[in-house]
C-alpha positions, 0 to 999 in steps of 0.5 A: 503840440509843438509846431511842425513836430508831426511833419518832422516825424513823417519826414524822418520816416520817409528818409528811412529812419526808425523813430522811437519815443522815449519819455520819463512821463509815467502818468500814461501807459504805453497804450494811452500814449498810442491813443494820444499820438494817434489823435495827433496824427502820429504813427505809433505802436506799443513797441516803439514807445518806451516810457518810464512806467514800462521801464519801472514795470520791467525792473520790478519783474527782474527784481522778483517783485511780489507786492508793490505799493504804487504812488502815481497815476493809473497808467503806472498801475496798468503797466505793472498789472501787465506783469500778471498775477505774480505781481500785485499792485496796490495804489496808495489811495487804497490805503485809508490812512492816506485820505487824512488831511491832518496827520498826527504822530498818534495816527501814524503809530496806528498805521498797519501796512501789508508786507510790500516788496517794493515802493514805486513812485511816479508823478502824483499831482495829489501827493500829500503828507499822508502819502509821504508817511505811508511811502516812508513807512513801507520803505522803513519796513523793508520795501525796495524804493523805485522811482520812475524818474527824477525830473525835478521840474516840468515846464508849463505855459502861462498866460501871464509870463510865458512859462512857469515850472511845476515840481516834477516827480524828482521833487516827490522822490527827494522828499521820500529819500530825505525822510528815509535816508534811502536813495531810490533806484531810478528806472527812467532816463538817464539810467541803464534800466530804461535803455534796456527796456527800449532795446528789448521793445525794439527787438520784440517789434522786429526779430531782425532789428538791431539797435545800434547806439552809435547810429542813433540820435537822442533828441530831447529838451532836458540836459540832465535826462535826455542829453545825459542819457545819450552821452552816457550810452554813446548816442549822438545828442540833439537838444531842442529848446522847446522845454525846460532847458533854456539857451542860457542854461545850455551855454554854461552847462557841463552837459553839452549836446552834439547839436542844439536846435530851436525845435524838432521841426528843424530836423527836416533837412531843408529847415536845418540848412536854412537855419544854419545859414541864418544863425550861428547855431551849433550843428 
């Protein structure tokens, strides 16, 4: 939990601001996010959470999916299952071949898959060569290729050197794209698909709601997803330096946010005013 984040969110709400959570993390369903936020003392409902898993599910519904091969977490499968009986979700672990550690061409030649209409890939921390083989085969056989997001790396804390970067879902997607020669449809940030999912979610929460892009600020820690998403669709953008993007990268990037802040806690006006007095931060 980022220091001061709960206080900042509560402050924004006391100022009459509508707070919505938009994430490329597909490892949890919206309901799981509600439970996680509640445990942290953050007010949240399914309607004001939009994740790449729910965006992928919405895309599948719009694209007349019938049988989906899912590589990713149970949360992703749960979002797809919410579509109802018309869409069947098969987790890749249900396919016996994917349990093999050593895969030979002879083994691969014997694999028989159901007729999948789509392959959806979200972050799978148990991704294997056998799963890569199955995903590529399903796509070769005509399944449409969907990615929940293309985040290349994830920042994580490390006791020894402060930070390290783990491969993200974009690394898995790149492997499948390379194997098949097919580019995936990205349903996460910065795509229009997750924007449409967000808009529908906000309207469903309040029938009188209007999501006005020009009056919205996109706050995030990645230039190539959060800030690019905001810029693409006309939002004011605020980069916070508590994630993947470092000050050095932000300084030279072609993607420039409207504002840069050290942390979300500085969204509280008193903190922001003091910060501007003490530094040359862009504001």
